[in-house]
N, C-alpha and C positions, 0 to 999 in steps of 0.2 A: 495646742495654744499654751504660749508659755505665760504663766500666771506668778513668776518669780516675785515681780515687783509687787503685785496684788497681796502676796503672801507675806513680804515684808511689810506692806502697810498695814494688814490686818495684825500682825503682831505688835507693830507700835500704836496704830492709833486705836484698834478695837474694833475697826471695820476697813473695809475698802469699796471702790466703787468701782462697776464694769458698765460704763457709759455705751449703748446702744448693743450690749451685749445680747438682749432680747429683741427681735424683729417688731416691727410696729404692728403687724398682723397678729401677733400673740399679744401684745400689749392690749391691742382693741379687743381680742378676745377675751381678756381677763376684765377688761372694764364692762365690755355687754353683760358677762355672765353677773358682775358686781351689781349693775345698776338692774338687771331682771331680779336677782335674789330680793334686794331690797323693794323693788315694785309689789314684789310678790310677798313680802314679808317673812322672808326665809333668813332673817339675821336673828343674833342673838339679842335678848332682852337686856334691860340696865344691868343687871347682876353680871353680864358679861362686858360691861362697858360702852353698849350701844345707847346713843340718845339723838337729839335732833342733829347734831352737828357729825356725830361720828358712828358709824356701823360697822359691825363685826359678823360676818360670816364664818362660822366654824364647823370643824368635822363632827360629824362625818358628812361628806359632800358628794352627793351623787350626781357629778357633771364630767363631760370629758375633759375640760380644761385642767381639773386637779390632774389627771392621768398624765395628759400631756406634759403638764411641768415636772412631776415627779419622776418620768423617764427620761427627761431631756439629756442626753448625754454630756453637753456642755456643762450643765448644772451641775449632774453629778459628778464630773470630773474635777470642778472647784470645790465641791464639798469634800469629797475624796482628798484631794490635796490640803485642804485648809484643817480638817480634822485626822490627817495623817492615818487615814483607816482605808483598809481594803473594802470592807462590809459597811454598809449604810444601812440604817433603817428610819423610815419617815416618821417622825415624832407626832406632827400635827399639821394641817393645813388649815390657814385662816385667811381671808381677805377681808380687807378694811376700806372703808372709805371715809375720808375726814373732809367735811366740806368748810369753807372758809368762816371764820367766826373772830369776834373780837379784835384786837388791835390788828394793824396790818404789819407785815413783817420789818425787824426780825421781833416772832413772838417769844413771850416767856416760855419758860419751861416748867410749866404749872404740873403736867402729869409725868414728871422725870421719875423713872423708876429703873429697876434691874430685873429682867423676868426670872433670871436664876443666877444667883451668886454662884461662882466657881472659885474654888480654891487653888492655890499656886499649884499643886501636883496636877489637878485636873487639866489645866491649861496646859502645862509641861508635858503630861504623858504620852508616849505614842503607842496605839492612838490615842487622840485627844478625849476625855472623858465629860464632853459637852456636846452642846448641840449647835448647828449652825442656823442663822436665820436669813433668808432671802428677800428684800423687799423688792417688787416691781413697782415702779412710779410710771402709773399709766397717763399722765398729763404732765405739762411743763411745770418746774418748780422754781420758783425764785429762791436766790439765798436769803435764810433764814426764814424762809416761808413754807417748808414741808411739815407734813403732819409728822415726821419722825425727825429728831435732831440728835445728834451723837455729842460727846464732850471728847475728842481726841484724847487719846491715852488715859480715860477716866478707870478702864478697866484693870490697868496695874494698881490704881490705889485701893480698889476692893479686894484685891487678893490676901494680902496682909490681913486684914480684918475678918475676912471669910475662913482664913485658916485659923484664926483664934476663936471664931464664934459658931462655926457650922459644923462643929463636932457631934453637936445634939438637934434634936428637931425644935426644942424651945429656944436654942441659940440661933440656928437658922431663921426661925420665925421673927425674932427680934433684929435680927441684921437686916432680913428682907424687908421688912417693915421700915428701916431707919438709915440704909445704906448710905444715903447722901451724906447724912452728920456724921455717920461713925466713919465712913471713909473721907471726910473733910473734902467733898467735891465741890469744886468752884464752878456755880452754873453760869456765872457771867462770860465763861471763856466761848 
């Protein structure tokens, strides 16, 4: 499959969408797994972000769906091309369920954060010295109403600040805890 347009979008926007890339049977299996894990209380506690409206099922996860997703050739191809890498390593698998709460869409970016700030060199190197995240949406999502929202191009604003601050563990923690303000990211976009 040709992912050229997606890779260009990833570079420009910081994310790309692959509608209907995963079939309905797989997304249904993911949702069944999440529902079963929550019903059996196999989710992470509040220290990992679970709450009444938000649940996280984190590694290690002993379920066939994890192996199925981690070995899907199409997903591996997208990851390899995105990361400019021949050898991939699975960093973590996490499943989340976010139930509707608060105001109707568009929602506010209350939980806006960066999972890991990358430097310019980490992003531009080949292979990239970053990780790739895949989000599988298992139900219809209206614009502005998803559990995850992205600010197009905001990744480019973080690189110069990460370059300056992430040379030490202390600088990394300061940047990570205040990335929105330090990188002047406008949440109204």
